[in-house]
MARDRENBA-34511 format. One line per 5 residues: for each residue x, y, z of N, C-alpha, C, CB. Coordinates in steps of 0.001 Angstrom, whole numbers. Glycine has a CB too. Example, Ala and Ser with C-alpha at 12.3 -4.5 7.8 and 13.67 -1.06 7.14 Angstrom:
2
13190/-5690/7800/12300/-4500/7800/13200/-3300/7800/11308/-4473/9046 ~ 12850/-2250/7080/13670/-1060/7140/12900/30/7870/14084/-598/5725 $
//
This chain:
279
9104/-7180/8472/7874/-6302/8481/6760/-7523/8285/7871/-4997/7148 ~ 6809/-8252/7386/5660/-9393/6979/5770/-10609/8124/5997/-10125/5241 ~ 7089/-10578/8684/6928/-11832/9601/6046/-11238/10778/8492/-12505/10186 ~ 6240/-9702/11099/5295/-9233/12088/4104/-8985/11708/5648/-8206/12667 ~ 3741/-9073/10593/1933/-8694/9941/1510/-10058/10055/1628/-8023/7978 $
2336/-10880/9835/1839/-12688/9665/1727/-13054/11146/3212/-13957/8781 ~ 2315/-12479/11976/2327/-13119/13349/831/-12111/14075/4219/-12827/14287 ~ 644/-10811/13953/-301/-10171/14236/-1849/-10541/13564/189/-8982/13979 ~ -1722/-11066/12400/-2791/-11345/11677/-3258/-12791/12091/-2468/-11176/10217 ~ -2027/-13559/12386/-2467/-14854/13148/-3045/-14722/14353/-1436/-15714/13400 $
-2564/-14205/15226/-3287/-13785/16807/-4514/-13572/16489/-2759/-12398/17667 ~ -4614/-12237/15471/-6198/-11654/15622/-6978/-12679/15048/-6571/-10171/14807 ~ -6698/-13608/13918/-7618/-14710/13365/-8030/-15852/14636/-6735/-15532/12015 ~ -7119/-15962/15182/-7499/-17185/16367/-8224/-16549/17620/-5991/-18001/17020 ~ -7829/-15220/17848/-8723/-14439/18901/-10268/-14350/18671/-8236/-12974/18967 $
-10364/-14086/17122/-11668/-13841/16610/-12342/-14976/16155/-11641/-12943/15607 ~ -11443/-16001/15988/-12179/-17635/15448/-12516/-17417/14025/-13839/-18176/16326 ~ -12085/-16654/13388/-12565/-16378/11904/-12342/-17818/11136/-11590/-15034/11109 ~ -13588/-17874/10439/-13305/-19247/9294/-13879/-19075/8107/-13898/-20699/9716 ~ -13036/-19611/7038/-13277/-19599/5489/-14056/-20765/5334/-11941/-19643/4525 $
-15378/-20605/4955/-15990/-21714/4654/-15631/-22198/3260/-17348/-21522/4833 ~ -14649/-22772/3081/-14134/-23361/1795/-12699/-24172/2071/-13914/-22099/667 ~ -12272/-24936/1130/-10769/-25480/1487/-9644/-24407/1571/-10274/-26529/349 ~ -8931/-24905/2375/-7655/-23833/2770/-6968/-23565/1273/-6304/-24640/4035 ~ -6759/-24774/642/-6000/-24517/-678/-6589/-23725/-1562/-5727/-25644/-1388 $
-7829/-23106/-1295/-8588/-22180/-2121/-7945/-20851/-1475/-10354/-22350/-2006 ~ -7942/-20773/-626/-7852/-19485/272/-6230/-19306/-1/-8380/-19714/2139 ~ -5158/-20090/-552/-3889/-20105/-690/-3939/-19692/-2062/-3185/-21356/-332 ~ -4408/-20145/-2922/-4718/-19877/-4435/-4998/-18470/-4611/-5956/-20700/-4988 ~ -6329/-18200/-3839/-6937/-16736/-4010/-5803/-15737/-3713/-8249/-16436/-2948 $
-5213/-15896/-2838/-4375/-14773/-2103/-2670/-14876/-2976/-4294/-15235/-48 ~ -2450/-15865/-3695/-1215/-15946/-4215/-936/-14976/-4977/-994/-16981/-4811 ~ -1771/-14242/-5777/-1462/-13420/-6517/-1387/-12005/-6062/-2156/-13605/-7402 ~ -2266/-11533/-5179/-1526/-9982/-4408/-541/-10348/-3751/-2396/-9062/-3278 ~ -148/-11439/-2918/1064/-11559/-2120/2106/-11678/-3016/1071/-12683/-1171 $
2027/-12485/-4286/3186/-12291/-5259/3450/-10610/-5605/2787/-13175/-6731 ~ 2590/-10112/-5827/2696/-8696/-6410/3168/-7993/-5395/1424/-8050/-6944 ~ 2705/-7861/-4164/2851/-7089/-2812/4717/-7261/-2785/1778/-8026/-1204 ~ 4829/-8622/-2882/6334/-9042/-2313/7390/-8467/-3493/6519/-10977/-2114 ~ 6765/-8609/-4772/7634/-8348/-5640/7877/-6840/-5961/7283/-9056/-6687 $
6844/-6359/-5369/7316/-4479/-5015/8049/-4453/-3936/6011/-3280/-4600 ~ 7959/-5099/-3106/9101/-4845/-1832/10621/-5138/-2212/8768/-5924/-484 ~ 10575/-6181/-3140/11688/-6801/-3378/12732/-5921/-4231/11327/-8037/-4000 ~ 11787/-5255/-5142/12287/-4439/-6261/12594/-2987/-6036/11352/-4494/-7295 ~ 11808/-2864/-4558/12131/-1155/-4199/13626/-1157/-3781/11090/-417/-2731 $
14456/-2236/-3619/15820/-2333/-3045/16669/-1672/-4431/16279/-4131/-2543 ~ 16054/-2202/-5521/16958/-2047/-6239/16789/-608/-7151/17044/-3287/-6926 ~ 15344/-439/-7357/14873/1011/-7768/15562/2342/-6808/13102/1017/-7573 ~ 15411/2195/-5532/16263/3124/-4540/17581/3077/-4716/16101/2828/-3144 ~ 18272/2246/-5399/19660/2043/-5306/20346/3004/-6619/19974/308/-5401 $
19296/3113/-7597/19386/3428/-8906/18843/4934/-8889/18580/2380/-9839 ~ 17912/5529/-8112/17035/6724/-7959/17418/7552/-6781/15583/6318/-7819 ~ 17447/8962/-6842/17598/9649/-5907/15930/9633/-5140/18269/11023/-6457 ~ 15857/9987/-3987/14296/10002/-3625/13333/10713/-4366/14087/10504/-2381 ~ 13517/11872/-4613/12509/12850/-5341/12123/12226/-6717/13195/14388/-5598 $
13121/11697/-7548/12561/11138/-8489/11651/9807/-8342/13514/10994/-9242 ~ 12180/8936/-7378/11518/7912/-7117/10143/8210/-6597/12241/7178/-6315 ~ 9997/9271/-5867/8588/9595/-5231/7782/10192/-6451/8676/10757/-3872 ~ 8305/10853/-7605/7566/11646/-8669/7205/10383/-9537/8527/12930/-9515 ~ 7699/9189/-9675/7351/8254/-10400/6257/7564/-9870/8324/7527/-10642 $
6694/7168/-8779/5368/6679/-7996/4081/7210/-7649/5652/6434/-6962 ~ 3883/8471/-7702/2640/9395/-7742/2023/8642/-9113/3024/11306/-7902 ~ 2399/8239/-9777/1541/7782/-10938/467/6578/-10516/2562/7234/-12141 ~ 1040/5960/-9374/49/4782/-9002/-1542/5316/-8800/600/4052/-7499 ~ -1617/6413/-8210/-3172/6936/-8270/-3818/6699/-9243/-3402/8220/-8188 $
-3539/7178/-10689/-3973/6518/-11651/-4250/5233/-12290/-3594/6843/-12070 ~ -2911/4466/-11898/-2749/3144/-12217/-3991/2409/-11354/-1184/2642/-11840 ~ -4095/2638/-10000/-5145/2029/-9304/-6626/2375/-9753/-4961/2370/-7929 ~ -6892/3863/-10214/-8076/4109/-10736/-8376/3256/-12034/-8140/5515/-10963 ~ -7617/3216/-12673/-7821/2527/-13976/-8003/1103/-13926/-6738/2761/-14839 $
-7126/374/-13201/-7419/-952/-12911/-8630/-1519/-12055/-6364/-1340/-12371 ~ -8730/-171/-10924/-10164/-630/-10174/-11362/-545/-10922/-10495/213/-8954 ~ -11774/463/-12076/-12662/478/-12820/-12772/-872/-13701/-12514/1625/-13466 ~ -11837/-1490/-14359/-11795/-2686/-14778/-12146/-3917/-14201/-10879/-2770/-15053 ~ -11800/-3957/-12680/-12227/-5205/-12028/-13474/-4806/-11597/-11330/-5762/-10884 $
-13877/-3953/-11252/-15343/-3998/-10824/-16434/-3104/-11966/-15392/-3260/-9172 ~ -15707/-3403/-13115/-16815/-2652/-14090/-17624/-1415/-13708/-17877/-3601/-14406 ~ -16749/-645/-13111/-17337/746/-12809/-16791/1911/-13282/-17377/972/-11540 ~ -17069/3100/-13388/-16744/4162/-14013/-16189/5200/-12906/-17921/4616/-14820 ~ -15511/5955/-12872/-15172/7208/-12002/-15737/8382/-12558/-13673/7461/-11851 $
-16502/9132/-11766/-16989/10557/-12371/-15751/11387/-12817/-17858/11482/-11210 ~ -16320/12489/-13443/-15107/13700/-13393/-14702/14300/-12389/-15328/14763/-14046 ~ -15679/14520/-11563/-15389/15131/-10163/-14192/13976/-9490/-17053/15241/-9111 ~ -14556/12937/-9509/-13687/11932/-8596/-11985/12047/-9447/-14549/9961/-8671 ~ -12119/12046/-10839/-10880/12051/-11481/-10251/13489/-11378/-11056/11586/-12938 $
-11042/14373/-10874/-10556/15757/-10598/-9733/15927/-9426/-11643/16652/-10459 ~ -10446/15029/-8582/-9807/14972/-7006/-8706/14247/-7072/-10707/14295/-5841 ~ -8488/13362/-7952/-6948/12372/-8062/-6068/13128/-8672/-6949/10909/-8981 ~ -6465/13999/-9599/-5723/14878/-10306/-4913/16102/-9548/-6631/15376/-11233 ~ -6011/16570/-8641/-5411/17561/-7508/-4251/16895/-6686/-6612/18005/-6407 $
-4831/15691/-6072/-4023/14992/-5058/-2373/14729/-5804/-4916/13410/-4627 ~ -2263/14265/-7170/-1424/14158/-7725/-525/15501/-7728/-1868/13660/-8749 ~ -991/16361/-8060/-316/17655/-8483/171/18206/-6958/-1481/18811/-9397 ~ -663/17778/-5795/-175/18104/-4423/1001/17077/-4125/-1411/17989/-3291 ~ 1033/16045/-4453/2283/15331/-4169/3495/15546/-5226/1934/13838/-4098 $
3447/15821/-6183/4283/16062/-7352/5074/17995/-6508/2894/16104/-9302 ~ 3852/18489/-6107/4555/19828/-5553/5475/19696/-4294/3432/20878/-5147 ~ 4878/18891/-3518/5468/18542/-2211/7146/17740/-2401/4247/17434/-1429 ~ 7034/17019/-3285/8109/16346/-3815/9185/17593/-4657/7423/15094/-4863 ~ 8699/18348/-5405/9629/19348/-6208/10209/20352/-4751/8525/20435/-7656 $
9308/20283/-3721/9832/21296/-2577/11151/20637/-2125/8712/21488/-1191 ~ 11383/19289/-2405/12802/18623/-1739/13662/18595/-3324/12516/16617/-815 ~ 13500/19610/-3925/14437/19660/-5243/15881/19673/-4849/14166/21006/-6171 ~ 16347/19860/-3866/17823/19771/-3260/18295/18479/-3250/17950/20261/-1834 ~ 17112/17254/-3253/17499/16044/-3025/17693/15180/-4250/16636/15521/-2175 $
17669/16039/-5517/17579/15273/-6835/19036/14812/-7237/16915/16228/-8041 ~ 19230/13624/-7707/20530/13341/-8092/20554/12832/-9755/21095/12200/-7029 ~ 21599/12054/-10030/21576/11173/-11147/20110/10533/-11404/22641/10068/-10898 ~ 19730/10404/-12614/18583/9504/-13082/19246/8264/-13873/17496/10373/-14096 ~ 18901/7104/-13563/19111/5961/-14121/18030/5500/-15112/19305/5089/-13126 $
18082/5221/-16113/17016/4838/-16895/16583/3587/-16395/17326/4790/-18291 ~ 17154/2655/-16081/16767/1131/-15621/16126/1314/-14442/17991/73/-15387 ~ 16669/2428/-13427/15772/2366/-12214/14165/3018/-12354/16586/3187/-11049 ~ 14252/3870/-13375/12812/4380/-13440/11981/3360/-13868/12609/5549/-14350 ~ 12662/2334/-15021/11966/1415/-15551/11393/378/-14069/12994/676/-16767 $
12356/72/-13303/11913/-732/-12390/10825/-179/-11692/12871/-1089/-11595 ~ 11181/1123/-11072/10145/1750/-10162/8730/1933/-10901/10688/3203/-9653 ~ 8645/1811/-12195/7369/1759/-13077/6883/275/-12878/7676/2135/-14774 ~ 7766/-634/-12741/7139/-2258/-12747/6644/-2298/-11173/8541/-3736/-13148 ~ 7326/-1890/-10252/6871/-1595/-8982/5380/-1199/-8702/7665/-612/-8562 $
5373/125/-9840/4006/821/-9262/2746/-160/-9944/3857/2715/-9857 ~ 3393/-900/-11082/2072/-1918/-11797/2069/-2978/-10673/2432/-2790/-13624 ~ 3223/-3537/-10035/2648/-4385/-8896/1845/-4037/-7784/3536/-4893/-8337 ~ 2001/-2618/-7188/1607/-2318/-6072/131/-2089/-6427/2392/-1229/-5452 ~ 33/-1671/-7739/-1480/-1164/-8100/-2292/-2589/-8212/-1568/-179/-9740 $
-1707/-3331/-9062/-2436/-4743/-9350/-2841/-5374/-8385/-1730/-5681/-9970 ~ -1651/-5574/-7223/-1817/-6340/-6239/-2975/-5734/-5265/-503/-6534/-5632 ~ -3227/-4604/-5133/-3937/-4035/-4068/-5246/-3975/-4802/-3353/-2627/-3475 ~ -5878/-3674/-5815/-6950/-3992/-6618/-7358/-5366/-6435/-6662/-3736/-7955 ~ -6217/-6597/-6845/-6781/-7840/-6703/-7100/-8224/-5433/-6040/-8728/-7204 $
-6272/-7853/-4266/-7001/-8117/-2918/-8478/-7676/-2536/-6211/-7507/-1945 ~ -8727/-6308/-3284/-9991/-5904/-3216/-10672/-6764/-3699/-10260/-4828/-3711 ~ -10756/-7364/-4962/-11490/-8416/-5530/-11548/-9414/-4604/-10978/-8890/-6745 ~ -10974/-9910/-4008/-10849/-11377/-3084/-12075/-10737/-1991/-8835/-11817/-2149 ~ -11588/-9856/-1357/-12424/-9191/-113/-13622/-9042/-492/-11996/-7840/407 $
-14074/-8830/-1427/-15564/-8290/-1903/-16268/-9023/-2664/-15588/-7121/-2619 ~ -15579/-9766/-3674/-16412/-10566/-4512/-16269/-12060/-4323/-16145/-10235/-5881 ~ -15119/-12439/-3706/-14947/-14087/-3268/-15072/-14300/-1682/-13313/-14717/-3736 ~ -15431/-12978/-1096/-15845/-12922/213/-14731/-13679/973/-17285/-13513/399 ~ -13619/-13648/963/-12317/-13987/1846/-12535/-13087/2966/-10776/-13704/1101 $
-12433/-13899/4376/-12548/-13022/5463/-11464/-12199/5773/-12836/-13677/6521 ~ -11505/-11239/6151/-10015/-10214/6264/-9244/-10781/7030/-10081/-8711/6867 ~ -9504/-11523/8445/-8403/-12113/9137/-7774/-13174/8055/-8917/-12821/10579 ~ -8506/-14086/7692/-7826/-15082/6443/-7052/-14402/5644/-8816/-15769/5447 ~ -7670/-13261/5024/-6864/-12644/4198/-5684/-12205/4552/-7383/-11797/3754 $
-5562/-11627/5826/-4091/-10815/6417/-3081/-12032/6571/-4294/-9913/8189 ~ -3754/-13110/7093/-2757/-14370/7303/-2028/-14981/6004/-3615/-15600/7943 ~ -2862/-15237/5104/-2414/-15743/4121/-1698/-14992/3202/-3249/-16267/3652 ~ -1936/-13966/2942/-1275/-12695/2138/192/-12383/2816/-2341/-11194/2280 ~ 68/-11968/4127/1634/-11764/4608/2406/-12894/4782/1770/-11095/5910 $
1998/-14198/4900/2695/-15299/4940/3177/-15957/3559/1929/-16141/5666 ~ 2234/-15836/2670/2905/-15944/1280/4277/-15164/1004/1895/-15425/249 ~ 3654/-13842/1499/4775/-12450/984/5670/-13069/1430/4753/-10764/1581 ~ 5891/-13219/2949/7109/-13532/3749/7822/-14635/3119/6787/-13893/5197 ~ 7410/-15725/2563/7815/-16973/2097/8736/-16482/609/6332/-18049/1850 $
7912/-15678/-96/8374/-15135/-1456/9745/-14267/-1188/7121/-14137/-2173 ~ 9389/-13402/-200/10731/-12792/-58/11642/-13304/471/10770/-11830/463 ~ 11700/-14430/1356/12731/-15441/1593/13292/-16296/628/12326/-16211/2432 ~ 12583/-16602/-370/12958/-17121/-1569/13930/-16422/-2266/11946/-17267/-2321 ~ 13414/-15087/-2506/14710/-14119/-3247/15795/-13889/-2395/14279/-12582/-3690 $
15587/-13845/-1177/17060/-13585/-477/17997/-14620/-507/16971/-13286/967 ~ 17438/-16070/-388/17906/-17317/-757/18646/-17101/-2054/16782/-18336/-862 ~ 18114/-16938/-3304/18355/-17041/-4460/19568/-15937/-4818/17072/-16929/-5152 ~ 19247/-14748/-4281/20266/-13565/-4263/21700/-13941/-3559/19580/-12287/-3422 ~ 21386/-14537/-2281/22381/-14429/-1380/23257/-15757/-1326/21770/-14078/-71 $
22846/-16817/-1948/23541/-18193/-2292/22902/-19195/-1302/25276/-18160/-2105 ~ 21955/-19551/-1217/21472/-20410/-379/20464/-19965/1127/22715/-21070/-87 ~ 20297/-21448/1696/19483/-21026/3099/20228/-20524/3967/18814/-22079/3847 ~ 21681/-20572/4055/22662/-20203/5000/22137/-18352/4952/24532/-20733/4392 ~ 21837/-17703/3941/21417/-16213/4025/20487/-15969/5093/20765/-15715/2747 $
19371/-16849/5330/18337/-16713/6601/19008/-16325/8094/17556/-18243/6802 ~ 19874/-17374/7978/20356/-17103/9603/21532/-16028/9659/21005/-18629/10380 ~ 22256/-15653/8274/23221/-14425/8599/22477/-13213/8494/24477/-14300/7626 ~ 21402/-13035/7594/21249/-11772/7144/19861/-11394/8116/21098/-11709/5377 ~ 19233/-12609/8320/18005/-12217/9150/17933/-12598/10907/16761/-13012/8382 $
18567/-13834/11126/18516/-14320/12341/19969/-14399/13116/17865/-15606/12198 ~ 20902/-13879/12504/22164/-13495/13089/22486/-12611/13956/22814/-13227/12375 ~ 23446/-12827/14950/23468/-11673/16138/23733/-10463/15248/24773/-11867/17459 ~ 24655/-10324/14552/24875/-8886/14032/23345/-8208/13388/26162/-8983/12716 ~ 22723/-9233/12945/21333/-8848/12394/20422/-8031/13693/20481/-10417/11836 $
19990/-8898/14690/19740/-8648/15567/20223/-7460/16323/19834/-9506/15900 ~ 21270/-7301/16718/21832/-6208/17180/21691/-4797/16511/23034/-6532/17251 ~ 21835/-5038/15255/21481/-3783/14540/19849/-3409/14595/21967/-3963/12988 ~ 19336/-4353/14859/17746/-4066/14535/17468/-3335/16120/16591/-5820/14125 ~ 18027/-3979/17247/17783/-3701/18462/18322/-2364/18939/18221/-4715/19172 $
19452/-2088/18341/19909/-657/18446/19519/694/17736/21055/-739/18203 ~ 18521/297/16993/17874/1295/16224/16361/1375/16469/18146/1047/14804 ~ 16009/2150/17536/14447/2321/17808/13780/2935/16786/14121/3124/19008 ~ 14205/3785/16013/13550/4016/14837/13141/3115/13953/14134/4692/14248 ~ 13901/2165/13647/13715/1268/12922/12757/96/13217/14776/955/12725 $
12761/-121/14455/11790/-848/15399/10331/-75/15022/12293/-663/17195 ~ 10430/1024/15412/9093/1967/15525/8525/2015/14226/9358/3526/16017 ~ 9376/2005/13002/8943/1884/11513/8208/538/11377/10254/1939/10453 ~ 8903/-372/11567/8514/-1506/10988/7089/-1849/11906/9785/-2654/11028 ~ 7004/-1241/13196/5453/-1629/13970/4537/-900/13553/5302/-1454/15502 $
5074/283/12728/4077/1173/12143/3700/611/10674/4669/2707/12082 ~ 4627/240/10121/4118/-218/8855/3447/-1644/8780/5222/-179/7933 ~ 3899/-2514/9959/2882/-3933/10031/1464/-3282/10527/3508/-5326/11361 ~ 1479/-2355/11343/-218/-2056/11637/-707/-1406/10320/-576/-850/13073 ~ 23/-448/9631/-697/-1/8405/-1234/-1028/7372/186/858/7696 $
-378/-2154/7376/-637/-3365/6438/-2023/-4101/6756/592/-4460/6600 ~ -1645/-4131/8259/-2947/-4803/8802/-4252/-4205/8493/-2913/-4860/10241 ~ -4279/-2642/8912/-5564/-2111/8947/-6014/-1861/7516/-5602/-865/9789 ~ -5105/-1659/6649/-5368/-1509/5258/-6126/-2328/4729/-4397/-1513/4562 ~ -6379/-3701/5180/-7170/-4705/4141/-8721/-4479/4954/-6442/-6712/4121 $
-8708/-4329/6109/-10122/-3900/6910/-10665/-2460/5869/-9699/-3323/8979 ~ -9763/-1603/5993/-10508/-259/5084/-10649/-462/4007/-9904/1006/4952 ~ -10012/-1571/3013/-10224/-1594/1599/-11560/-2470/1603/-8901/-2236/704 ~ -11601/-3314/2211/-13002/-4189/2454/-13953/-3422/2759/-13020/-5214/3538 ~ -14223/-2443/3562/-15446/-1898/3866/-15320/-280/2705/-15553/-1657/5858 $
-14325/116/2097/-14231/1093/1397/-14017/674/-78/-13282/1880/1942 ~ -12703/1271/-473/-11900/897/-1790/-10694/1468/-1770/-12529/1310/-3077 ~ -9984/871/-2758/-8378/1286/-3318/-8817/2533/-3678/-7547/369/-4716 ~ -9426/3110/-3956/-9458/4603/-4807/-9428/5625/-3697/-10966/4893/-5845 ~ -10226/4995/-2772/-10572/5958/-1603/-9200/6254/-470/-11944/5181/-721 $
-8386/4766/-520/-7350/4463/140/-6188/5516/-472/-7093/2905/6 ~ -6255/5497/-1710/-5149/6411/-2457/-5720/7863/-2084/-5043/6136/-4323 ~ -6930/8198/-2151/-7415/9606/-1698/-6891/9966/-204/-9103/9650/-1717 ~ -6927/9023/606/-6632/9492/2027/-5289/9642/2099/-7086/8578/3137 ~ -4620/9744/1301/-2869/10189/992/-3002/11725/1056/-2095/9652/-820 $
-4022/12080/717/-4335/14024/1044/-4145/14013/2345/-6093/14861/738 ~ -4762/13152/3363/-5051/13516/4804/-3360/13619/5299/-6148/12165/5730 ~ -2861/12653/4940/-1571/12129/5043/-382/13417/4990/-1419/11022/3798 ~ -618/13680/3744/15/14989/3367/-211/16073/4215/-388/15410/2123 ~ -1465/16511/4662/-1600/17518/5404/-1122/17427/6790/-2788/17823/5350 $
-1162/16272/7624/-957/15886/8932/543/16098/8813/-1517/14395/9377 ~ 1265/15058/7887/2856/15182/7952/3320/16752/7759/3582/14206/6672 ~ 2532/17604/7012/3183/18942/6963/2847/19732/8292/2676/19770/5655 ~ 1949/19422/8996/1685/19872/10230/2748/19461/11282/388/19424/10578 ~ 3173/18387/11266/4023/17807/12190/5436/18212/11807/3829/16310/12244 $
5555/18214/10429/7095/18452/9730/7318/19762/10251/7244/18439/7905 ~ 6353/20943/10076/6524/22248/10553/6300/23011/11626/6137/22745/9997 ~ 5474/22309/12377/4875/23005/13511/5147/22275/14841/3366/23151/13292 ~ 5437/20870/14523/6070/19962/15939/7497/19501/15935/5276/18515/16159 ~ 7713/18989/14910/9332/18617/14806/10372/19862/14561/9562/17566/13479 $
9566/20742/13660/10154/21855/13136/11395/21183/12194/10633/22907/14384 ~ 11332/20364/11549/12628/19846/11020/12791/20454/9604/12662/18203/10976 ~ 11766/21241/9150/12055/21955/7832/11372/22981/7902/11772/21294/6589 ~ 11679/24299/6761/10966/25476/6835/9772/25497/6007/11776/26529/6513 ~ 8774/26231/6264/7650/26108/5793/7671/27044/4605/6657/26316/6778 $
7599/26377/3228/7952/27003/2108/6542/27260/1105/9113/26093/1447 ~ 7019/28080/316/5606/28262/-790/5094/27101/-1417/5894/29179/-2089 ~ 6187/26195/-1670/5546/25442/-2415/5208/24052/-1594/6328/25313/-3653 ~ 5392/24173/-360/5036/23258/827/3620/23596/1122/5992/23473/2166 ~ 3328/24781/1011/2231/25860/1508/999/25067/323/2791/28016/1150 $
1378/25197/-1054/779/25162/-2029/520/23660/-2276/1428/25892/-2969 ~ 1280/22834/-1596/963/21225/-1718/-336/21252/-1007/2151/20071/-950 ~ -412/21785/435/-1135/21402/1584/-2719/21999/922/-439/22203/3201 ~ -2319/22969/126/-3928/23502/-202/-4417/22615/-1251/-4082/25173/-804 ~ -3583/22194/-2186/-4104/21312/-3101/-4718/20045/-2715/-3195/21051/-3898 $
-4154/19747/-1586/-4598/18355/-1035/-5848/18434/-354/-3596/17746/-55 ~ -5976/19658/162/-7358/20060/725/-8386/20129/-88/-7375/21243/1299 ~ -8101/20856/-1016/-9231/21047/-2564/-9388/19575/-3125/-8397/22178/-4125 ~ -8480/18743/-2867/-8628/17219/-3558/-9618/16564/-2692/-7144/16233/-3597 ~ -9322/16954/-1581/-10418/16509/-343/-11890/17036/-440/-9889/17096/1131 $
-12090/18250/-640/-13316/18866/-944/-13705/18440/-2260/-13254/20316/-848 ~ -13134/18404/-3132/-13620/17763/-4521/-14076/16411/-4450/-12529/17741/-5562 ~ -13518/15577/-3754/-13718/14235/-3702/-15303/14184/-2926/-12370/13458/-2857 ~ -15214/14960/-1783/-16392/14809/-1093/-17494/15195/-1791/-16373/15436/37 ~ -17485/15876/-2460/-18668/16503/-3521/-19408/15409/-4115/-18046/17401/-4828 $
-18505/14334/-4453/-19366/13246/-5020/-18435/12218/-4768/-19860/13366/-6585 ~ -18218/11627/-3370/-17829/10253/-2958/-18415/9189/-3436/-17928/10080/-1754 ~ -17253/8401/-3800/-17457/6836/-4473/-18258/6188/-3773/-16248/5898/-4580 ~ -19552/5778/-4222/-20162/4705/-3503/-19898/3110/-3575/-21363/4874/-3788 ~ -19492/2693/-2805/-19055/1323/-2488/-20325/244/-2530/-18353/1351/-997 $
-20247/-714/-3294/-21123/-1744/-3302/-21363/-2806/-1914/-20652/-2466/-4455 ~ -22457/-2850/-1594/-22404/-4001/-434/-21912/-5245/-851/-23761/-4328/160 ~ -21682/-6039/508/-21211/-7579/-107/-22448/-8303/-477/-20347/-8608/1053 ~ -22264/-9319/-990/-23448/-10199/-1324/-24177/-10430/-257/-23134/-11452/-1876 ~ -24129/-10485/624/-24753/-11112/1954/-25705/-10104/2467/-23624/-11461/3147 $
-25210/-8437/2091/-25907/-7562/2662/-26807/-7318/1349/-25065/-6364/3336 ~ -26804/-7559/332/-27595/-7292/-722/-29133/-7654/-225/-27069/-8118/-1995 ~ -30277/-6640/-316/-31625/-6904/-185/-32078/-8045/-1045/-32365/-5726/-471 ~ -32941/-8907/-454/-33529/-9870/-1381/-34444/-9344/-2338/-34190/-10867/-696 ~ -34473/-9930/-3524/-35649/-9323/-4491/-36942/-9754/-3948/-35568/-9846/-6086 $
-38003/-8892/-4190/-39131/-9151/-3794/-40286/-9849/-4781/-39458/-8005/-3320 ~ -40705/-10795/-4180/-41630/-11494/-5060/-42904/-10700/-5473/-42041/-12751/-4390 ~ -43328/-10740/-6890/-44194/-10213/-7343/-45554/-10762/-6752/-43988/-10275/-8615 ~ -46610/-9812/-6449/-47578/-10045/-5749/-48950/-10552/-6789/-47735/-8758/-4890 $
//
């Protein structure tokens, strides 16, 4: 996924001829923190998913809503209103209700798995907010940010792979070998998943630059409603249960509550009006 995102971001940067008015080393250093956080999140996901059932993992990760909100307030020196916190709480309740609807997926809970998932949660929230700070305060162009972020994340994951699998040979066997290529090519759903996640990762940076990580988390309410419609009405892969309907209603209420008092995003420095001289 990181390789695909890096390639797409690089093509976009070359086509749009985006430039960063500063040393290349500065861009690399600025994006190192969010890249390390997000790569660490992805690397730890294999360990936590091996120790937790899907339901427990989803329940733990729901707390990211509040971690993002708290870190965002600290980073930008602003406070969310009570209505905005209420909207986040409604969305968290909707997500938990949706997860409990899959109670049959629960299994044995390992304490170290929960601890790893909590570390993932902090890395994901911290990396996302740090990226927003770079895009808004340090004015790193979004195209450059996407290239540097995903390239460094890709290198970090390669380092982890080589460390765990015993050297550089793991790259050829695990990623470039004929067995790995055949397994990927024979699974169209995996290919589609990689492309969708890559597109989501690229688009997220543009969304966060114009909006915020708080609104990005709130958009999960739309995803919950749309996924329920597809799951129940289109694919018919599961039954429409009372808990499922409740989760959809809570998500819709979260959207209504948020839109009664939406978060105002500060304009970038180059868009701020110039101060008027006293006459």
